[in-house]
TORKOL-4160 file (C-alpha; in steps of 0.2 Angstrom, whole numbers, padded with zeros to 4 digits, m for minus):
332
<pt num="1" X="0000" Y="0000" Z="0000"/>
<pt num="2" X="0007" Y="0017" Z="m0005"/>
<pt num="3" X="0010" Y="0029" Z="0010"/>
<pt num="4" X="0018" Y="0043" Z="0000"/>
<pt num="5" X="0003" Y="0054" Z="m0003"/>
<pt num="6" X="0004" Y="0070" Z="0008"/>
<pt num="7" X="m0008" Y="0072" Z="0022"/>
<pt num="8" X="m0014" Y="0089" Z="0030"/>
<pt num="9" X="m0024" Y="0092" Z="0046"/>
<pt num="10" X="m0043" Y="0093" Z="0044"/>
<pt num="11" X="m0045" Y="0110" Z="0053"/>
<pt num="12" X="m0042" Y="0108" Z="0071"/>
<pt num="13" X="m0049" Y="0090" Z="0072"/>
<pt num="14" X="m0038" Y="0075" Z="0076"/>
<pt num="15" X="m0039" Y="0069" Z="0058"/>
<pt num="16" X="m0025" Y="0071" Z="0045"/>
<pt num="17" X="m0031" Y="0067" Z="0028"/>
<pt num="18" X="m0024" Y="0065" Z="0010"/>
<pt num="19" X="m0028" Y="0080" Z="m0001"/>
<pt num="20" X="m0039" Y="0068" Z="m0011"/>
<pt num="21" X="m0053" Y="0057" Z="m0005"/>
<pt num="22" X="m0064" Y="0044" Z="m0013"/>
<pt num="23" X="m0082" Y="0050" Z="m0016"/>
<pt num="24" X="m0095" Y="0037" Z="m0015"/>
<pt num="25" X="m0110" Y="0046" Z="m0022"/>
<pt num="26" X="m0110" Y="0038" Z="m0039"/>
<pt num="27" X="m0108" Y="0020" Z="m0033"/>
<pt num="28" X="m0125" Y="0022" Z="m0024"/>
<pt num="29" X="m0134" Y="0018" Z="m0040"/>
<pt num="30" X="m0148" Y="0024" Z="m0051"/>
<pt num="31" X="m0163" Y="0036" Z="m0047"/>
<pt num="32" X="m0175" Y="0027" Z="m0035"/>
<pt num="33" X="m0192" Y="0034" Z="m0031"/>
<pt num="34" X="m0190" Y="0053" Z="m0029"/>
<pt num="35" X="m0171" Y="0052" Z="m0026"/>
<pt num="36" X="m0167" Y="0061" Z="m0042"/>
<pt num="37" X="m0148" Y="0061" Z="m0041"/>
<pt num="38" X="m0143" Y="0043" Z="m0045"/>
<pt num="39" X="m0130" Y="0040" Z="m0058"/>
<pt num="40" X="m0138" Y="0025" Z="m0067"/>
<pt num="41" X="m0135" Y="0007" Z="m0063"/>
<pt num="42" X="m0119" Y="0002" Z="m0055"/>
<pt num="43" X="m0109" Y="m0014" Z="m0053"/>
<pt num="44" X="m0106" Y="m0017" Z="m0035"/>
<pt num="45" X="m0091" Y="m0028" Z="m0038"/>
<pt num="46" X="m0083" Y="m0015" Z="m0049"/>
<pt num="47" X="m0087" Y="m0002" Z="m0035"/>
<pt num="48" X="m0078" Y="m0013" Z="m0023"/>
<pt num="49" X="m0063" Y="m0014" Z="m0034"/>
<pt num="50" X="m0062" Y="0005" Z="m0036"/>
<pt num="51" X="m0063" Y="0008" Z="m0017"/>
<pt num="52" X="m0049" Y="m0005" Z="m0014"/>
<pt num="53" X="m0038" Y="0003" Z="m0028"/>
<pt num="54" X="m0040" Y="0020" Z="m0020"/>
<pt num="55" X="m0035" Y="0014" Z="m0003"/>
<pt num="56" X="m0020" Y="0004" Z="m0011"/>
<pt num="57" X="m0015" Y="0020" Z="m0020"/>
<pt num="58" X="m0013" Y="0029" Z="m0003"/>
<pt num="59" X="m0030" Y="0038" Z="m0002"/>
<pt num="60" X="m0035" Y="0038" Z="0017"/>
<pt num="61" X="m0053" Y="0043" Z="0017"/>
<pt num="62" X="m0070" Y="0039" Z="0009"/>
<pt num="63" X="m0084" Y="0051" Z="0009"/>
<pt num="64" X="m0102" Y="0044" Z="0007"/>
<pt num="65" X="m0120" Y="0049" Z="0013"/>
<pt num="66" X="m0135" Y="0039" Z="0019"/>
<pt num="67" X="m0145" Y="0046" Z="0005"/>
<pt num="68" X="m0134" Y="0040" Z="m0009"/>
<pt num="69" X="m0143" Y="0026" Z="m0016"/>
<pt num="70" X="m0155" Y="0026" Z="m0001"/>
<pt num="71" X="m0142" Y="0018" Z="0010"/>
<pt num="72" X="m0134" Y="0007" Z="m0004"/>
<pt num="73" X="m0118" Y="0017" Z="m0005"/>
<pt num="74" X="m0114" Y="0016" Z="0014"/>
<pt num="75" X="m0117" Y="m0003" Z="0012"/>
<pt num="76" X="m0104" Y="m0005" Z="m0002"/>
<pt num="77" X="m0092" Y="0006" Z="0007"/>
<pt num="78" X="m0094" Y="m0005" Z="0023"/>
<pt num="79" X="m0091" Y="m0021" Z="0012"/>
<pt num="80" X="m0075" Y="m0013" Z="0005"/>
<pt num="81" X="m0067" Y="m0008" Z="0021"/>
<pt num="82" X="m0070" Y="m0024" Z="0030"/>
<pt num="83" X="m0057" Y="m0032" Z="0019"/>
<pt num="84" X="m0043" Y="m0022" Z="0026"/>
<pt num="85" X="m0033" Y="m0024" Z="0042"/>
<pt num="86" X="m0038" Y="m0011" Z="0055"/>
<pt num="87" X="m0022" Y="m0001" Z="0053"/>
<pt num="88" X="m0024" Y="0000" Z="0034"/>
<pt num="89" X="m0043" Y="0005" Z="0034"/>
<pt num="90" X="m0047" Y="0023" Z="0028"/>
<pt num="91" X="m0056" Y="0036" Z="0038"/>
<pt num="92" X="m0075" Y="0035" Z="0034"/>
<pt num="93" X="m0085" Y="0051" Z="0032"/>
<pt num="94" X="m0104" Y="0051" Z="0030"/>
<pt num="95" X="m0119" Y="0063" Z="0031"/>
<pt num="96" X="m0136" Y="0063" Z="0038"/>
<pt num="97" X="m0151" Y="0074" Z="0038"/>
<pt num="98" X="m0159" Y="0068" Z="0022"/>
<pt num="99" X="m0172" Y="0054" Z="0025"/>
<pt num="100" X="m0183" Y="0043" Z="0015"/>
<pt num="101" X="m0197" Y="0031" Z="0019"/>
<pt num="102" X="m0191" Y="0013" Z="0018"/>
<pt num="103" X="m0209" Y="0007" Z="0017"/>
<pt num="104" X="m0212" Y="0017" Z="0002"/>
<pt num="105" X="m0196" Y="0022" Z="m0007"/>
<pt num="106" X="m0206" Y="0032" Z="m0020"/>
<pt num="107" X="m0210" Y="0045" Z="m0008"/>
<pt num="108" X="m0200" Y="0061" Z="m0009"/>
<pt num="109" X="m0185" Y="0062" Z="0003"/>
<pt num="110" X="m0185" Y="0075" Z="0016"/>
<pt num="111" X="m0172" Y="0086" Z="0024"/>
<pt num="112" X="m0174" Y="0083" Z="0042"/>
<pt num="113" X="m0161" Y="0085" Z="0056"/>
<pt num="114" X="m0170" Y="0087" Z="0072"/>
<pt num="115" X="m0161" Y="0078" Z="0087"/>
<pt num="116" X="m0172" Y="0063" Z="0087"/>
<pt num="117" X="m0170" Y="0060" Z="0068"/>
<pt num="118" X="m0151" Y="0062" Z="0069"/>
<pt num="119" X="m0149" Y="0050" Z="0083"/>
<pt num="120" X="m0159" Y="0037" Z="0072"/>
<pt num="121" X="m0149" Y="0041" Z="0057"/>
<pt num="122" X="m0132" Y="0040" Z="0064"/>
<pt num="123" X="m0136" Y="0022" Z="0072"/>
<pt num="124" X="m0142" Y="0017" Z="0055"/>
<pt num="125" X="m0127" Y="0023" Z="0046"/>
<pt num="126" X="m0116" Y="0014" Z="0059"/>
<pt num="127" X="m0125" Y="m0002" Z="0055"/>
<pt num="128" X="m0124" Y="0000" Z="0036"/>
<pt num="129" X="m0105" Y="0004" Z="0037"/>
<pt num="130" X="m0102" Y="m0010" Z="0050"/>
<pt num="131" X="m0091" Y="0002" Z="0061"/>
<pt num="132" X="m0092" Y="0007" Z="0079"/>
<pt num="133" X="m0088" Y="0025" Z="0075"/>
<pt num="134" X="m0089" Y="0037" Z="0061"/>
<pt num="135" X="m0073" Y="0047" Z="0058"/>
<pt num="136" X="m0083" Y="0063" Z="0052"/>
<pt num="137" X="m0102" Y="0064" Z="0053"/>
<pt num="138" X="m0110" Y="0079" Z="0044"/>
<pt num="139" X="m0127" Y="0087" Z="0041"/>
<pt num="140" X="m0130" Y="0085" Z="0023"/>
<pt num="141" X="m0141" Y="0101" Z="0020"/>
<pt num="142" X="m0149" Y="0114" Z="0030"/>
<pt num="143" X="m0166" Y="0107" Z="0035"/>
<pt num="144" X="m0183" Y="0111" Z="0028"/>
<pt num="145" X="m0193" Y="0105" Z="0043"/>
<pt num="146" X="m0190" Y="0121" Z="0053"/>
<pt num="147" X="m0177" Y="0114" Z="0065"/>
<pt num="148" X="m0165" Y="0129" Z="0068"/>
<pt num="149" X="m0147" Y="0126" Z="0065"/>
<pt num="150" X="m0143" Y="0129" Z="0083"/>
<pt num="151" X="m0154" Y="0114" Z="0088"/>
<pt num="152" X="m0147" Y="0101" Z="0075"/>
<pt num="153" X="m0129" Y="0107" Z="0078"/>
<pt num="154" X="m0131" Y="0104" Z="0097"/>
<pt num="155" X="m0137" Y="0086" Z="0092"/>
<pt num="156" X="m0122" Y="0084" Z="0082"/>
<pt num="157" X="m0111" Y="0089" Z="0096"/>
<pt num="158" X="m0120" Y="0077" Z="0107"/>
<pt num="159" X="m0117" Y="0063" Z="0095"/>
<pt num="160" X="m0098" Y="0068" Z="0095"/>
<pt num="161" X="m0098" Y="0067" Z="0114"/>
<pt num="162" X="m0106" Y="0050" Z="0114"/>
<pt num="163" X="m0091" Y="0043" Z="0104"/>
<pt num="164" X="m0102" Y="0039" Z="0089"/>
<pt num="165" X="m0092" Y="0051" Z="0078"/>
<pt num="166" X="m0074" Y="0057" Z="0080"/>
<pt num="167" X="m0077" Y="0074" Z="0072"/>
<pt num="168" X="m0093" Y="0083" Z="0066"/>
<pt num="169" X="m0097" Y="0095" Z="0052"/>
<pt num="170" X="m0109" Y="0103" Z="0040"/>
<pt num="171" X="m0112" Y="0102" Z="0021"/>
<pt num="172" X="m0119" Y="0115" Z="0010"/>
<pt num="173" X="m0121" Y="0128" Z="0024"/>
<pt num="174" X="m0118" Y="0147" Z="0023"/>
<pt num="175" X="m0107" Y="0158" Z="0033"/>
<pt num="176" X="m0121" Y="0164" Z="0043"/>
<pt num="177" X="m0126" Y="0146" Z="0047"/>
<pt num="178" X="m0108" Y="0142" Z="0051"/>
<pt num="179" X="m0107" Y="0156" Z="0063"/>
<pt num="180" X="m0123" Y="0151" Z="0072"/>
<pt num="181" X="m0116" Y="0133" Z="0074"/>
<pt num="182" X="m0099" Y="0139" Z="0079"/>
<pt num="183" X="m0106" Y="0149" Z="0094"/>
<pt num="184" X="m0111" Y="0132" Z="0102"/>
<pt num="185" X="m0096" Y="0122" Z="0098"/>
<pt num="186" X="m0083" Y="0120" Z="0085"/>
<pt num="187" X="m0087" Y="0115" Z="0067"/>
<pt num="188" X="m0074" Y="0103" Z="0062"/>
<pt num="189" X="m0077" Y="0103" Z="0044"/>
<pt num="190" X="m0088" Y="0110" Z="0030"/>
<pt num="191" X="m0092" Y="0102" Z="0013"/>
<pt num="192" X="m0096" Y="0114" Z="m0001"/>
<pt num="193" X="m0098" Y="0112" Z="m0020"/>
<pt num="194" X="m0082" Y="0119" Z="m0028"/>
<pt num="195" X="m0074" Y="0117" Z="m0045"/>
<pt num="196" X="m0068" Y="0128" Z="m0060"/>
<pt num="197" X="m0087" Y="0127" Z="m0066"/>
<pt num="198" X="m0093" Y="0132" Z="m0048"/>
<pt num="199" X="m0081" Y="0144" Z="m0040"/>
<pt num="200" X="m0093" Y="0154" Z="m0029"/>
<pt num="201" X="m0087" Y="0146" Z="m0013"/>
<pt num="202" X="m0070" Y="0155" Z="m0014"/>
<pt num="203" X="m0079" Y="0171" Z="m0011"/>
<pt num="204" X="m0088" Y="0166" Z="0006"/>
<pt num="205" X="m0087" Y="0149" Z="0014"/>
<pt num="206" X="m0069" Y="0145" Z="0010"/>
<pt num="207" X="m0062" Y="0161" Z="0018"/>
<pt num="208" X="m0074" Y="0159" Z="0033"/>
<pt num="209" X="m0067" Y="0141" Z="0036"/>
<pt num="210" X="m0049" Y="0147" Z="0034"/>
<pt num="211" X="m0052" Y="0160" Z="0047"/>
<pt num="212" X="m0060" Y="0149" Z="0060"/>
<pt num="213" X="m0049" Y="0133" Z="0059"/>
<pt num="214" X="m0063" Y="0123" Z="0050"/>
<pt num="215" X="m0057" Y="0110" Z="0037"/>
<pt num="216" X="m0065" Y="0110" Z="0020"/>
<pt num="217" X="m0067" Y="0095" Z="0009"/>
<pt num="218" X="m0075" Y="0101" Z="m0007"/>
<pt num="219" X="m0086" Y="0091" Z="m0018"/>
<pt num="220" X="m0088" Y="0089" Z="m0037"/>
<pt num="221" X="m0071" Y="0096" Z="m0041"/>
<pt num="222" X="m0072" Y="0088" Z="m0058"/>
<pt num="223" X="m0090" Y="0095" Z="m0061"/>
<pt num="224" X="m0097" Y="0078" Z="m0060"/>
<pt num="225" X="m0086" Y="0072" Z="m0074"/>
<pt num="226" X="m0087" Y="0086" Z="m0086"/>
<pt num="227" X="m0069" Y="0092" Z="m0082"/>
<pt num="228" X="m0062" Y="0074" Z="m0083"/>
<pt num="229" X="m0058" Y="0075" Z="m0101"/>
<pt num="230" X="m0070" Y="0061" Z="m0105"/>
<pt num="231" X="m0085" Y="0071" Z="m0110"/>
<pt num="232" X="m0091" Y="0077" Z="m0127"/>
<pt num="233" X="m0108" Y="0083" Z="m0132"/>
<pt num="234" X="m0111" Y="0066" Z="m0140"/>
<pt num="235" X="m0107" Y="0057" Z="m0124"/>
<pt num="236" X="m0119" Y="0069" Z="m0114"/>
<pt num="237" X="m0133" Y="0065" Z="m0126"/>
<pt num="238" X="m0130" Y="0046" Z="m0124"/>
<pt num="239" X="m0132" Y="0046" Z="m0105"/>
<pt num="240" X="m0146" Y="0035" Z="m0098"/>
<pt num="241" X="m0162" Y="0044" Z="m0093"/>
<pt num="242" X="m0159" Y="0038" Z="m0075"/>
<pt num="243" X="m0142" Y="0047" Z="m0074"/>
<pt num="244" X="m0146" Y="0064" Z="m0066"/>
<pt num="245" X="m0133" Y="0073" Z="m0076"/>
<pt num="246" X="m0143" Y="0071" Z="m0092"/>
<pt num="247" X="m0156" Y="0084" Z="m0085"/>
<pt num="248" X="m0144" Y="0096" Z="m0077"/>
<pt num="249" X="m0140" Y="0114" Z="m0083"/>
<pt num="250" X="m0122" Y="0110" Z="m0082"/>
<pt num="251" X="m0124" Y="0096" Z="m0095"/>
<pt num="252" X="m0137" Y="0105" Z="m0106"/>
<pt num="253" X="m0139" Y="0124" Z="m0106"/>
<pt num="254" X="m0121" Y="0128" Z="m0100"/>
<pt num="255" X="m0113" Y="0113" Z="m0109"/>
<pt num="256" X="m0102" Y="0123" Z="m0122"/>
<pt num="257" X="m0095" Y="0134" Z="m0109"/>
<pt num="258" X="m0091" Y="0120" Z="m0097"/>
<pt num="259" X="m0082" Y="0110" Z="m0111"/>
<pt num="260" X="m0072" Y="0125" Z="m0115"/>
<pt num="261" X="m0066" Y="0126" Z="m0097"/>
<pt num="262" X="m0062" Y="0108" Z="m0098"/>
<pt num="263" X="m0052" Y="0110" Z="m0114"/>
<pt num="264" X="m0041" Y="0124" Z="m0105"/>
<pt num="265" X="m0038" Y="0111" Z="m0090"/>
<pt num="266" X="m0033" Y="0099" Z="m0103"/>
<pt num="267" X="m0019" Y="0111" Z="m0109"/>
<pt num="268" X="m0014" Y="0114" Z="m0091"/>
<pt num="269" X="m0013" Y="0095" Z="m0089"/>
<pt num="270" X="m0002" Y="0093" Z="m0104"/>
<pt num="271" X="0010" Y="0106" Z="m0097"/>
<pt num="272" X="0011" Y="0096" Z="m0080"/>
<pt num="273" X="0011" Y="0079" Z="m0089"/>
<pt num="274" X="m0004" Y="0073" Z="m0079"/>
<pt num="275" X="m0021" Y="0067" Z="m0084"/>
<pt num="276" X="m0034" Y="0081" Z="m0086"/>
<pt num="277" X="m0044" Y="0074" Z="m0071"/>
<pt num="278" X="m0029" Y="0078" Z="m0060"/>
<pt num="279" X="m0028" Y="0096" Z="m0066"/>
<pt num="280" X="m0046" Y="0099" Z="m0063"/>
<pt num="281" X="m0045" Y="0092" Z="m0045"/>
<pt num="282" X="m0028" Y="0102" Z="m0042"/>
<pt num="283" X="m0037" Y="0118" Z="m0047"/>
<pt num="284" X="m0048" Y="0117" Z="m0031"/>
<pt num="285" X="m0033" Y="0112" Z="m0020"/>
<pt num="286" X="m0024" Y="0129" Z="m0023"/>
<pt num="287" X="m0037" Y="0139" Z="m0015"/>
<pt num="288" X="m0035" Y="0146" Z="0003"/>
<pt num="289" X="m0046" Y="0136" Z="0015"/>
<pt num="290" X="m0047" Y="0120" Z="0004"/>
<pt num="291" X="m0041" Y="0105" Z="0014"/>
<pt num="292" X="m0045" Y="0091" Z="0002"/>
<pt num="293" X="m0056" Y="0086" Z="m0013"/>
<pt num="294" X="m0069" Y="0073" Z="m0014"/>
<pt num="295" X="m0067" Y="0064" Z="m0030"/>
<pt num="296" X="m0079" Y="0051" Z="m0037"/>
<pt num="297" X="m0074" Y="0035" Z="m0046"/>
<pt num="298" X="m0084" Y="0019" Z="m0052"/>
<pt num="299" X="m0069" Y="0010" Z="m0059"/>
<pt num="300" X="m0051" Y="0008" Z="m0053"/>
<pt num="301" X="m0044" Y="0016" Z="m0069"/>
<pt num="302" X="m0053" Y="0032" Z="m0065"/>
<pt num="303" X="m0043" Y="0034" Z="m0049"/>
<pt num="304" X="m0027" Y="0033" Z="m0058"/>
<pt num="305" X="m0033" Y="0049" Z="m0067"/>
<pt num="306" X="m0035" Y="0060" Z="m0052"/>
<pt num="307" X="m0023" Y="0053" Z="m0038"/>
<pt num="308" X="m0009" Y="0064" Z="m0045"/>
<pt num="309" X="m0018" Y="0079" Z="m0040"/>
<pt num="310" X="m0014" Y="0075" Z="m0022"/>
<pt num="311" X="0004" Y="0082" Z="m0024"/>
<pt num="312" X="0001" Y="0094" Z="m0039"/>
<pt num="313" X="0002" Y="0113" Z="m0038"/>
<pt num="314" X="m0004" Y="0124" Z="m0052"/>
<pt num="315" X="0004" Y="0140" Z="m0057"/>
<pt num="316" X="m0004" Y="0158" Z="m0059"/>
<pt num="317" X="m0002" Y="0155" Z="m0078"/>
<pt num="318" X="m0013" Y="0139" Z="m0076"/>
<pt num="319" X="m0027" Y="0148" Z="m0066"/>
<pt num="320" X="m0027" Y="0163" Z="m0079"/>
<pt num="321" X="m0029" Y="0151" Z="m0093"/>
<pt num="322" X="m0044" Y="0143" Z="m0085"/>
<pt num="323" X="m0052" Y="0159" Z="m0081"/>
<pt num="324" X="m0050" Y="0166" Z="m0098"/>
<pt num="325" X="m0058" Y="0150" Z="m0106"/>
<pt num="326" X="m0073" Y="0153" Z="m0095"/>
<pt num="327" X="m0074" Y="0171" Z="m0100"/>
<pt num="328" X="m0072" Y="0169" Z="m0118"/>
<pt num="329" X="m0086" Y="0155" Z="m0118"/>
<pt num="330" X="m0098" Y="0166" Z="m0109"/>
<pt num="331" X="m0113" Y="0174" Z="m0118"/>
<pt num="332" X="m0111" Y="0193" Z="m0121"/>
């Protein structure tokens, strides 16, 4: 197993993580019921091989969530890590706060994070993952059930105090929500969306996290695959209908601009002699406040495309070229 990937502290927590982590959203499987964000049918055996290859390549953390595949992603992750000796197992990060009805999976999922619900959720995640403690447990989204952030953050601190989670964090929360949580107890981490296609977090939450000792693990650094170098307009058209990307603005209305940014990252990758996927991920790692990037994969070979980002630093020239590509492709 490789041990040469650099590690950095995740904020002020006791965790030191590689700058890239395995993202397990896609391996959850296709759309189910009202869960509209599946990636089409997946081969669990191939998913297991991908996770194992990431760990053997030196990646020391996996990010998943209860809602991914309505529990299925957590189950696959649990199966994968059981094969490794305890000292070689990666950290497991997961998220709660989005619930579904197991009796009727066709019902819409709901963003609920009241204390009673979170206590049930963390226990269910522990069972699916087959572990006694989650290394980082996060609230996936701000709630829509009226529970104030102060109430669900206190519940998260209680989960941490119980020993069921080593560290606790938030995902997709604003600076104001982070401030409200921080007044009760430290926010160990934040998980925002961030890529060359979605750079907005650099203006608000990333600086907040850097100033408050909160680690940041960004998601979708490759724009859900658009920046990997593997996409063309023809490939987007051929995506199955149960792959959420086929219906996303990034893959439809904004496709030409996004592919132009991807082409610029391709030129950056050539200069550094790395795959384009690595350049796209490294783009996010150069920003103040970014601790690591969550990078998805469904096959072992995809991991080889982005692992080099863990030790790659882009130049000012590289960033300027990517910015220019986005500006030139924008409408007047």
